[in-house]
PAKOL-490985 format. One record per residue (C-alpha): residue number from 1; residue in three letters; chain; x, z, y. Coordinates in nm, 2 decimals. Example, Ala and Ser with C-alpha at 12.3 -4.5 7.8 and 13.67 -1.06 7.14 Angstrom:
<nodes>
+-----+-----+-------+--------+--------+--------+
:   n : res : chain :      x :      z :      y :
+-----+-----+-------+--------+--------+--------+
:   1 : ALA :     A :   1.23 :   0.78 :  -0.45 :
:   2 : SER :     A :   1.37 :   0.71 :  -0.11 :
+-----+-----+-------+--------+--------+--------+
</nodes>
This chain:
<nodes>
+-----+-----+-------+--------+--------+--------+
:   n : res : chain :      x :      z :      y :
+-----+-----+-------+--------+--------+--------+
:   1 : MET :     A :  -4.22 :   2.70 :  -0.95 :
:   2 : LEU :     A :  -4.12 :   2.39 :  -0.71 :
:   3 : SER :     A :  -4.09 :   2.06 :  -0.91 :
:   4 : ARG :     A :  -3.78 :   1.85 :  -0.99 :
:   5 : ARG :     A :  -3.91 :   1.62 :  -0.75 :
:   6 : GLY :     A :  -4.06 :   1.90 :  -0.50 :
:   7 : VAL :     A :  -3.70 :   2.06 :  -0.51 :
:   8 : LEU :     A :  -3.55 :   1.72 :  -0.42 :
:   9 : ALA :     A :  -3.78 :   1.61 :  -0.16 :
:  10 : ALA :     A :  -3.72 :   2.00 :   0.03 :
:  11 : GLY :     A :  -3.35 :   1.91 :   0.03 :
:  12 : ALA :     A :  -3.36 :   1.56 :   0.20 :
:  13 : ALA :     A :  -3.41 :   1.77 :   0.52 :
:  14 : ALA :     A :  -3.06 :   1.93 :   0.47 :
:  15 : LEU :     A :  -2.85 :   1.60 :   0.43 :
:  16 : ALA :     A :  -2.62 :   1.58 :   0.77 :
:  17 : GLY :     A :  -2.69 :   1.32 :   1.00 :
:  18 : LEU :     A :  -3.01 :   1.17 :   0.84 :
:  19 : GLY :     A :  -3.26 :   1.34 :   1.17 :
:  20 : SER :     A :  -3.65 :   1.36 :   1.15 :
:  21 : ALA :     A :  -3.73 :   1.05 :   1.41 :
:  22 : ARG :     A :  -3.94 :   0.79 :   1.24 :
:  23 : ALA :     A :  -3.78 :   0.43 :   1.23 :
:  24 : GLY :     A :  -3.92 :   0.17 :   1.44 :
:  25 : ALA :     A :  -4.16 :  -0.08 :   1.26 :
:  26 : ASP :     A :  -3.90 :  -0.34 :   1.26 :
:  27 : THR :     A :  -3.66 :  -0.13 :   1.16 :
:  28 : PHE :     A :  -3.53 :  -0.06 :   0.80 :
:  29 : ARG :     A :  -3.30 :   0.18 :   0.66 :
:  30 : LEU :     A :  -3.09 :   0.17 :   0.33 :
:  31 : GLY :     A :  -2.91 :   0.45 :   0.26 :
:  32 : VAL :     A :  -2.55 :   0.33 :   0.12 :
:  33 : LEU :     A :  -2.27 :   0.48 :  -0.04 :
:  34 : PRO :     A :  -1.89 :   0.53 :  -0.02 :
:  35 : PHE :     A :  -1.74 :   0.21 :  -0.11 :
:  36 : GLY :     A :  -2.08 :   0.15 :  -0.28 :
:  37 : THR :     A :  -2.19 :  -0.22 :  -0.28 :
:  38 : ALA :     A :  -2.47 :  -0.19 :  -0.10 :
:  39 : SER :     A :  -2.25 :  -0.16 :   0.25 :
:  40 : TRP :     A :  -2.07 :  -0.43 :   0.14 :
:  41 : GLU :     A :  -2.41 :  -0.64 :   0.13 :
:  42 : ALA :     A :  -2.54 :  -0.50 :   0.46 :
:  43 : ALA :     A :  -2.21 :  -0.57 :   0.66 :
:  44 : VAL :     A :  -2.28 :  -0.92 :   0.59 :
:  45 : ILE :     A :  -2.60 :  -0.86 :   0.66 :
:  46 : LYS :     A :  -2.50 :  -0.75 :   1.00 :
:  47 : GLU :     A :  -2.22 :  -0.98 :   1.10 :
:  48 : ARG :     A :  -2.44 :  -1.26 :   1.00 :
:  49 : ARG :     A :  -2.74 :  -1.16 :   1.20 :
:  50 : LEU :     A :  -2.92 :  -1.18 :   0.85 :
:  51 : ASP :     A :  -3.19 :  -0.94 :   0.99 :
:  52 : GLU :     A :  -3.27 :  -1.07 :   1.33 :
:  53 : ALA :     A :  -3.34 :  -1.41 :   1.15 :
:  54 : ASN :     A :  -3.60 :  -1.26 :   0.95 :
:  55 : GLY :     A :  -3.75 :  -1.06 :   1.12 :
:  56 : PHE :     A :  -3.62 :  -0.66 :   1.10 :
:  57 : THR :     A :  -3.35 :  -0.46 :   1.24 :
:  58 : LEU :     A :  -3.11 :  -0.32 :   0.94 :
:  59 : GLU :     A :  -2.98 :   0.03 :   0.99 :
:  60 : THR :     A :  -2.75 :   0.18 :   0.71 :
:  61 : VAL :     A :  -2.74 :   0.48 :   0.67 :
:  62 : LYS :     A :  -2.43 :   0.71 :   0.53 :
:  63 : LEU :     A :  -2.48 :   0.90 :   0.23 :
:  64 : ALA :     A :  -2.23 :   1.13 :   0.03 :
:  65 : GLY :     A :  -2.31 :   1.06 :  -0.31 :
:  66 : ASN :     A :  -2.59 :   0.95 :  -0.55 :
:  67 : ASP :     A :  -2.80 :   1.29 :  -0.56 :
:  68 : ALA :     A :  -2.78 :   1.32 :  -0.18 :
:  69 : ALA :     A :  -2.92 :   0.91 :  -0.21 :
:  70 : ARG :     A :  -3.21 :   1.03 :  -0.44 :
:  71 : ILE :     A :  -3.29 :   1.30 :  -0.22 :
:  72 : ALA :     A :  -3.30 :   1.11 :   0.06 :
:  73 : PHE :     A :  -3.49 :   0.84 :  -0.08 :
:  74 : LEU :     A :  -3.75 :   1.06 :  -0.27 :
:  75 : GLY :     A :  -3.79 :   1.26 :   0.10 :
:  76 : ASP :     A :  -3.83 :   0.95 :   0.28 :
:  77 : GLN :     A :  -3.50 :   0.98 :   0.49 :
:  78 : VAL :     A :  -3.45 :   0.58 :   0.36 :
:  79 : ASP :     A :  -3.66 :   0.32 :   0.29 :
:  80 : ALA :     A :  -3.43 :   0.17 :   0.01 :
:  81 : ILE :     A :  -3.10 :   0.28 :  -0.16 :
:  82 : VAL :     A :  -2.97 :   0.10 :  -0.46 :
:  83 : GLY :     A :  -3.07 :   0.26 :  -0.80 :
:  84 : ASP :     A :  -3.11 :   0.32 :  -1.18 :
:  85 : LEU :     A :  -3.42 :   0.12 :  -1.32 :
:  86 : ILE :     A :  -3.39 :   0.44 :  -1.54 :
:  87 : TRP :     A :  -3.50 :   0.67 :  -1.28 :
:  88 : ALA :     A :  -3.70 :   0.46 :  -1.13 :
:  89 : ALA :     A :  -3.93 :   0.44 :  -1.42 :
:  90 : ARG :     A :  -3.96 :   0.79 :  -1.47 :
:  91 : LEU :     A :  -4.07 :   0.86 :  -1.11 :
:  92 : GLY :     A :  -4.34 :   0.60 :  -1.16 :
:  93 : ASN :     A :  -4.43 :   0.76 :  -1.51 :
:  94 : GLU :     A :  -4.44 :   1.09 :  -1.33 :
:  95 : GLY :     A :  -4.71 :   0.90 :  -1.09 :
:  96 : ARG :     A :  -4.49 :   0.83 :  -0.77 :
:  97 : GLY :     A :  -4.53 :   0.44 :  -0.65 :
:  98 : VAL :     A :  -4.15 :   0.35 :  -0.69 :
:  99 : ARG :     A :  -4.09 :  -0.01 :  -0.69 :
: 100 : PHE :     A :  -3.76 :  -0.19 :  -0.80 :
: 101 : THR :     A :  -3.63 :  -0.56 :  -0.77 :
: 102 : PRO :     A :  -3.30 :  -0.62 :  -0.94 :
: 103 : TYR :     A :  -2.94 :  -0.61 :  -0.76 :
: 104 : SER :     A :  -2.68 :  -0.61 :  -1.01 :
: 105 : THR :     A :  -2.65 :  -0.71 :  -1.40 :
: 106 : THR :     A :  -2.33 :  -0.55 :  -1.38 :
: 107 : GLU :     A :  -2.25 :  -0.28 :  -1.57 :
: 108 : GLY :     A :  -1.98 :  -0.05 :  -1.68 :
: 109 : ALA :     A :  -1.74 :  -0.13 :  -1.99 :
: 110 : LEU :     A :  -1.52 :   0.10 :  -2.27 :
: 111 : MET :     A :  -1.16 :   0.06 :  -2.15 :
: 112 : VAL :     A :  -0.85 :   0.03 :  -2.29 :
: 113 : ARG :     A :  -0.46 :   0.00 :  -2.23 :
: 114 : GLU :     A :  -0.38 :  -0.38 :  -2.32 :
: 115 : GLY :     A :  -0.22 :  -0.36 :  -2.64 :
: 116 : SER :     A :  -0.41 :  -0.05 :  -2.71 :
: 117 : PRO :     A :  -0.47 :   0.01 :  -3.11 :
: 118 : ILE :     A :  -0.79 :   0.11 :  -3.06 :
: 119 : THR :     A :  -1.00 :  -0.25 :  -3.12 :
: 120 : ASP :     A :  -1.30 :  -0.16 :  -3.19 :
: 121 : LEU :     A :  -1.57 :   0.13 :  -3.26 :
: 122 : LYS :     A :  -1.41 :   0.27 :  -3.55 :
: 123 : GLY :     A :  -1.07 :   0.28 :  -3.34 :
: 124 : LEU :     A :  -1.17 :   0.57 :  -3.15 :
: 125 : THR :     A :  -1.24 :   0.81 :  -3.46 :
: 126 : GLY :     A :  -0.95 :   1.11 :  -3.44 :
: 127 : LYS :     A :  -0.88 :   0.97 :  -3.00 :
: 128 : ARG :     A :  -0.95 :   1.09 :  -2.69 :
: 129 : LEU :     A :  -1.25 :   0.93 :  -2.53 :
: 130 : GLY :     A :  -1.41 :   0.98 :  -2.18 :
: 131 : VAL :     A :  -1.73 :   0.92 :  -2.10 :
: 132 : ALA :     A :  -1.87 :   0.92 :  -1.74 :
: 133 : GLY :     A :  -2.19 :   1.03 :  -1.62 :
: 134 : GLY :     A :  -2.21 :   1.31 :  -1.90 :
: 135 : ALA :     A :  -2.45 :   1.33 :  -2.25 :
: 136 : LEU :     A :  -2.72 :   1.17 :  -2.08 :
: 137 : ASP :     A :  -2.56 :   0.88 :  -1.95 :
: 138 : LYS :     A :  -2.72 :   0.53 :  -2.07 :
: 139 : ASN :     A :  -2.42 :   0.39 :  -2.17 :
: 140 : TRP :     A :  -2.35 :   0.65 :  -2.36 :
: 141 : ILE :     A :  -2.65 :   0.66 :  -2.54 :
: 142 : LEU :     A :  -2.65 :   0.29 :  -2.63 :
: 143 : LEU :     A :  -2.27 :   0.31 :  -2.76 :
: 144 : LYS :     A :  -2.30 :   0.62 :  -2.94 :
: 145 : ALA :     A :  -2.61 :   0.41 :  -3.12 :
: 146 : GLN :     A :  -2.43 :   0.06 :  -3.16 :
: 147 : GLY :     A :  -2.13 :   0.33 :  -3.30 :
: 148 : ARG :     A :  -2.42 :   0.44 :  -3.61 :
: 149 : GLU :     A :  -2.58 :   0.11 :  -3.64 :
: 150 : THR :     A :  -2.32 :  -0.11 :  -3.71 :
: 151 : SER :     A :  -2.03 :   0.11 :  -3.80 :
: 152 : GLY :     A :  -2.18 :   0.43 :  -3.96 :
: 153 : LEU :     A :  -1.97 :   0.61 :  -3.72 :
: 154 : ASP :     A :  -2.11 :   0.93 :  -3.47 :
: 155 : LEU :     A :  -1.85 :   0.89 :  -3.22 :
: 156 : GLU :     A :  -1.97 :   1.22 :  -3.10 :
: 157 : SER :     A :  -1.85 :   1.38 :  -3.39 :
: 158 : ALA :     A :  -1.58 :   1.14 :  -3.47 :
: 159 : ALA :     A :  -1.42 :   1.14 :  -3.13 :
: 160 : GLN :     A :  -1.28 :   1.42 :  -2.91 :
: 161 : ILE :     A :  -1.53 :   1.36 :  -2.63 :
: 162 : ALA :     A :  -1.44 :   1.44 :  -2.26 :
: 163 : TYR :     A :  -1.68 :   1.39 :  -1.97 :
: 164 : GLY :     A :  -1.59 :   1.39 :  -1.61 :
: 165 : ALA :     A :  -1.59 :   1.24 :  -1.29 :
: 166 : PRO :     A :  -1.54 :   0.86 :  -1.32 :
: 167 : PRO :     A :  -1.24 :   0.90 :  -1.11 :
: 168 : LEU :     A :  -1.07 :   1.20 :  -1.26 :
: 169 : LEU :     A :  -1.14 :   1.01 :  -1.60 :
: 170 : ALA :     A :  -1.01 :   0.71 :  -1.48 :
: 171 : GLN :     A :  -0.66 :   0.86 :  -1.39 :
: 172 : LYS :     A :  -0.62 :   1.02 :  -1.70 :
: 173 : LEU :     A :  -0.68 :   0.67 :  -1.89 :
: 174 : GLU :     A :  -0.41 :   0.56 :  -1.66 :
: 175 : THR :     A :  -0.13 :   0.86 :  -1.73 :
: 176 : GLY :     A :  -0.23 :   0.81 :  -2.16 :
: 177 : GLU :     A :  -0.43 :   1.18 :  -2.11 :
: 178 : LEU :     A :  -0.74 :   0.95 :  -2.29 :
: 179 : ASP :     A :  -0.68 :   0.71 :  -2.51 :
: 180 : ALA :     A :  -1.02 :   0.53 :  -2.41 :
: 181 : ALA :     A :  -1.26 :   0.56 :  -2.12 :
: 182 : LEU :     A :  -1.63 :   0.45 :  -2.09 :
: 183 : LEU :     A :  -1.64 :   0.38 :  -1.71 :
: 184 : TYR :     A :  -1.87 :   0.25 :  -1.38 :
: 185 : TRP :     A :  -1.78 :  -0.12 :  -1.36 :
: 186 : GLN :     A :  -1.58 :  -0.07 :  -1.04 :
: 187 : TYR :     A :  -1.34 :   0.18 :  -1.21 :
: 188 : CYS :     A :  -1.32 :  -0.07 :  -1.48 :
: 189 : ALA :     A :  -1.25 :  -0.39 :  -1.22 :
: 190 : ARG :     A :  -0.97 :  -0.14 :  -1.07 :
: 191 : LEU :     A :  -0.83 :  -0.08 :  -1.43 :
: 192 : GLN :     A :  -0.81 :  -0.46 :  -1.54 :
: 193 : ALA :     A :  -0.58 :  -0.48 :  -1.21 :
: 194 : LYS :     A :  -0.30 :  -0.26 :  -1.34 :
: 195 : GLY :     A :  -0.36 :  -0.42 :  -1.73 :
: 196 : PHE :     A :  -0.64 :  -0.24 :  -1.89 :
: 197 : LYS :     A :  -0.91 :  -0.44 :  -2.05 :
: 198 : ARG :     A :  -1.27 :  -0.37 :  -2.15 :
: 199 : LEU :     A :  -1.32 :  -0.36 :  -2.51 :
: 200 : ILE :     A :  -1.66 :  -0.38 :  -2.53 :
: 201 : SER :     A :  -1.88 :  -0.39 :  -2.20 :
: 202 : ALA :     A :  -2.22 :  -0.26 :  -2.13 :
: 203 : ASP :     A :  -2.37 :  -0.62 :  -2.18 :
: 204 : ASP :     A :  -2.24 :  -0.67 :  -2.51 :
: 205 : VAL :     A :  -2.40 :  -0.32 :  -2.61 :
: 206 : MET :     A :  -2.75 :  -0.44 :  -2.46 :
: 207 : ARG :     A :  -2.71 :  -0.76 :  -2.62 :
: 208 : ALA :     A :  -2.67 :  -0.60 :  -2.95 :
: 209 : PHE :     A :  -3.02 :  -0.41 :  -2.94 :
: 210 : GLY :     A :  -3.17 :  -0.74 :  -2.90 :
: 211 : ALA :     A :  -3.16 :  -0.80 :  -2.43 :
: 212 : GLN :     A :  -3.16 :  -1.21 :  -2.42 :
: 213 : GLY :     A :  -2.92 :  -1.19 :  -2.11 :
: 214 : PRO :     A :  -2.78 :  -0.98 :  -1.86 :
: 215 : VAL :     A :  -3.01 :  -0.75 :  -1.73 :
: 216 : ALA :     A :  -2.99 :  -0.58 :  -1.42 :
: 217 : LEU :     A :  -3.01 :  -0.20 :  -1.48 :
: 218 : ILE :     A :  -2.93 :  -0.16 :  -1.12 :
: 219 : GLY :     A :  -3.17 :  -0.22 :  -0.82 :
: 220 : TYR :     A :  -3.32 :  -0.18 :  -0.50 :
: 221 : LEU :     A :  -3.54 :   0.12 :  -0.53 :
: 222 : PHE :     A :  -3.89 :   0.09 :  -0.28 :
: 223 : GLU :     A :  -4.12 :   0.36 :  -0.24 :
: 224 : GLY :     A :  -4.48 :   0.20 :  -0.27 :
: 225 : ARG :     A :  -4.63 :   0.24 :   0.01 :
: 226 : THR :     A :  -4.35 :   0.12 :   0.21 :
: 227 : VAL :     A :  -4.41 :  -0.21 :   0.01 :
: 228 : ALA :     A :  -4.78 :  -0.17 :   0.08 :
: 229 : ASP :     A :  -4.74 :  -0.08 :   0.48 :
: 230 : ARG :     A :  -4.43 :  -0.28 :   0.59 :
: 231 : ALA :     A :  -4.50 :  -0.58 :   0.35 :
: 232 : GLU :     A :  -4.32 :  -0.85 :   0.60 :
: 233 : VAL :     A :  -4.03 :  -0.64 :   0.64 :
: 234 : VAL :     A :  -3.94 :  -0.59 :   0.27 :
: 235 : LYS :     A :  -3.98 :  -0.92 :   0.21 :
: 236 : GLY :     A :  -3.75 :  -1.02 :   0.49 :
: 237 : PHE :     A :  -3.51 :  -0.73 :   0.35 :
: 238 : ALA :     A :  -3.52 :  -0.91 :   0.00 :
: 239 : ARG :     A :  -3.44 :  -1.26 :   0.18 :
: 240 : ALA :     A :  -3.19 :  -1.14 :   0.40 :
: 241 : SER :     A :  -3.00 :  -0.91 :   0.09 :
: 242 : THR :     A :  -3.04 :  -1.27 :  -0.11 :
: 243 : ALA :     A :  -2.86 :  -1.50 :   0.18 :
: 244 : ALA :     A :  -2.59 :  -1.18 :   0.22 :
: 245 : LYS :     A :  -2.50 :  -1.24 :  -0.12 :
: 246 : ASP :     A :  -2.55 :  -1.66 :  -0.15 :
: 247 : ALA :     A :  -2.27 :  -1.62 :   0.16 :
: 248 : LEU :     A :  -2.03 :  -1.38 :  -0.05 :
: 249 : ALA :     A :  -2.04 :  -1.64 :  -0.34 :
: 250 : ASN :     A :  -1.95 :  -1.92 :  -0.15 :
: 251 : ASP :     A :  -1.82 :  -1.86 :   0.18 :
: 252 : PRO :     A :  -1.44 :  -1.67 :   0.14 :
: 253 : ALA :     A :  -1.49 :  -1.57 :   0.54 :
: 254 : ALA :     A :  -1.80 :  -1.36 :   0.41 :
: 255 : TRP :     A :  -1.56 :  -1.10 :   0.26 :
: 256 : THR :     A :  -1.32 :  -1.10 :   0.56 :
: 257 : ASN :     A :  -1.58 :  -0.79 :   0.69 :
: 258 : VAL :     A :  -1.61 :  -0.65 :   0.37 :
: 259 : ARG :     A :  -1.29 :  -0.61 :   0.19 :
: 260 : PRO :     A :  -1.19 :  -0.31 :   0.45 :
: 261 : LEU :     A :  -1.48 :  -0.11 :   0.27 :
: 262 : MET :     A :  -1.35 :  -0.17 :  -0.12 :
: 263 : ALA :     A :  -1.07 :   0.08 :  -0.06 :
: 264 : ALA :     A :  -0.90 :  -0.20 :  -0.27 :
: 265 : ASP :     A :  -0.49 :  -0.14 :  -0.20 :
: 266 : ASP :     A :  -0.37 :  -0.47 :  -0.32 :
: 267 : ASP :     A :  -0.49 :  -0.85 :  -0.37 :
: 268 : ALA :     A :  -0.55 :  -0.81 :  -0.72 :
: 269 : THR :     A :  -0.80 :  -0.49 :  -0.73 :
: 270 : PHE :     A :  -0.96 :  -0.65 :  -0.43 :
: 271 : GLU :     A :  -1.00 :  -1.00 :  -0.67 :
: 272 : ALA :     A :  -1.09 :  -0.81 :  -0.94 :
: 273 : LEU :     A :  -1.40 :  -0.62 :  -0.76 :
: 274 : LYS :     A :  -1.46 :  -0.97 :  -0.62 :
: 275 : ARG :     A :  -1.47 :  -1.11 :  -0.94 :
: 276 : GLU :     A :  -1.71 :  -0.83 :  -1.11 :
: 277 : PHE :     A :  -1.92 :  -0.82 :  -0.80 :
: 278 : LEU :     A :  -2.08 :  -1.17 :  -0.81 :
: 279 : SER :     A :  -2.08 :  -1.21 :  -1.18 :
: 280 : GLY :     A :  -2.31 :  -0.97 :  -1.15 :
: 281 : ILE :     A :  -2.53 :  -1.15 :  -0.90 :
: 282 : PRO :     A :  -2.87 :  -1.15 :  -1.03 :
: 283 : ARG :     A :  -3.03 :  -1.55 :  -1.19 :
: 284 : ARG :     A :  -3.32 :  -1.46 :  -1.38 :
: 285 : THR :     A :  -3.70 :  -1.48 :  -1.31 :
: 286 : VAL :     A :  -3.79 :  -1.11 :  -1.27 :
: 287 : GLY :     A :  -4.01 :  -1.21 :  -1.62 :
: 288 : ALA :     A :  -3.71 :  -1.20 :  -1.77 :
: 289 : GLU :     A :  -3.57 :  -0.91 :  -1.65 :
: 290 : ARG :     A :  -3.92 :  -0.70 :  -1.75 :
: 291 : ALA :     A :  -3.91 :  -0.83 :  -2.10 :
: 292 : ASP :     A :  -3.53 :  -0.76 :  -2.15 :
: 293 : GLY :     A :  -3.60 :  -0.40 :  -1.96 :
: 294 : GLU :     A :  -3.87 :  -0.32 :  -2.21 :
: 295 : ARG :     A :  -3.62 :  -0.37 :  -2.49 :
: 296 : ILE :     A :  -3.35 :  -0.13 :  -2.35 :
: 297 : TYR :     A :  -3.64 :   0.13 :  -2.28 :
: 298 : ALA :     A :  -3.75 :   0.16 :  -2.62 :
: 299 : THR :     A :  -3.43 :   0.16 :  -2.74 :
: 300 : LEU :     A :  -3.34 :   0.46 :  -2.51 :
: 301 : SER :     A :  -3.69 :   0.65 :  -2.56 :
: 302 : ARG :     A :  -3.63 :   0.57 :  -2.97 :
: 303 : LEU :     A :  -3.26 :   0.70 :  -2.92 :
: 304 : ALA :     A :  -3.27 :   0.98 :  -2.63 :
: 305 : GLY :     A :  -3.66 :   1.03 :  -2.56 :
: 306 : ALA :     A :  -3.83 :   1.27 :  -2.33 :
: 307 : GLN :     A :  -3.50 :   1.47 :  -2.23 :
: 308 : LEU :     A :  -3.38 :   1.10 :  -2.05 :
: 309 : LEU :     A :  -3.71 :   0.94 :  -1.97 :
: 310 : GLY :     A :  -3.99 :   1.22 :  -1.91 :
: 311 : SER :     A :  -4.29 :   1.16 :  -2.05 :
: 312 : GLY :     A :  -4.30 :   0.73 :  -2.04 :
: 313 : LYS :     A :  -4.37 :   0.58 :  -2.40 :
: 314 : THR :     A :  -4.30 :   0.22 :  -2.18 :
: 315 : LEU :     A :  -4.19 :   0.07 :  -1.81 :
: 316 : PRO :     A :  -4.44 :   0.16 :  -1.58 :
: 317 : PRO :     A :  -4.69 :  -0.19 :  -1.52 :
: 318 : ASP :     A :  -4.59 :  -0.18 :  -1.20 :
: 319 : LEU :     A :  -4.28 :  -0.13 :  -1.15 :
: 320 : TYR :     A :  -4.12 :  -0.42 :  -1.14 :
: 321 : LEU :     A :  -4.09 :  -0.60 :  -0.75 :
: 322 : ASP :     A :  -4.08 :  -1.01 :  -0.74 :
: 323 : THR :     A :  -4.03 :  -1.06 :  -0.33 :
: 324 : SER :     A :  -3.98 :  -1.43 :  -0.41 :
: 325 : LYS :     A :  -4.39 :  -1.44 :  -0.41 :
: 326 : GLY :     A :  -4.62 :  -1.41 :  -0.11 :
+-----+-----+-------+--------+--------+--------+
</nodes>
């Protein structure tokens, strides 16, 4: 029987348009999703020739969704993707040399309509609550734990839970078919532009479990052998990524080529997405990130265990890659 990793790796060849040819030595292949923020950064890198300035050629590989991104990464069809710290840690604890460098601290939130009678977790009792990502979504696990430990509330039984895809849940919240929804940040930003508000953010929850600052649970993922064999290209990509973020933070003109990629139908949505993206730029040391990552991982280990994390009890010792060194 093939392992889970084997199945994913074998599926990489089935991805349309990826091809099997190896990239050139100075080419860095970045997997990007439709409307994903990695494509925003990539657009700035290419438009400003930040790749050339840092000794590599950036090639973007368009992927259909998170599953396709994971397949492409495990199948060596891309050099990096934006991925989840918890998944990267699971792979590392299974023996795969995945490396992680912080990409964004912006996370999801529990959203309600402005003026909603729901003002805290207890207010969800008997209400219709949408949850993106399924029963093992890390934000859902942490929110349930906060409900138990701060309010003595079992959200899973107290509320009427509906799991589903984020766009569908956001739509149902808009139409009033849901009273609240735990959503990813892009959908939260779009809803904020339509008169909805964040009741509890993922950052609030993580701080309740000991995080000392904003935690980047999303990062760029690299294979260990890529880091070892193509160290200068990886460092060049990291410098270009930082420069692109700096441009987006400080030069309004940098957004000109990005806005068409954002699916922002109006200025309010554009500004909300822009604000949340910029607020999530990591600004702490890798050491501080790792310390808080360990705290959150320990909490998830206690609450969800092997079903979410696999066999690992802690983050792999060499998971974090500090691209500022060397």
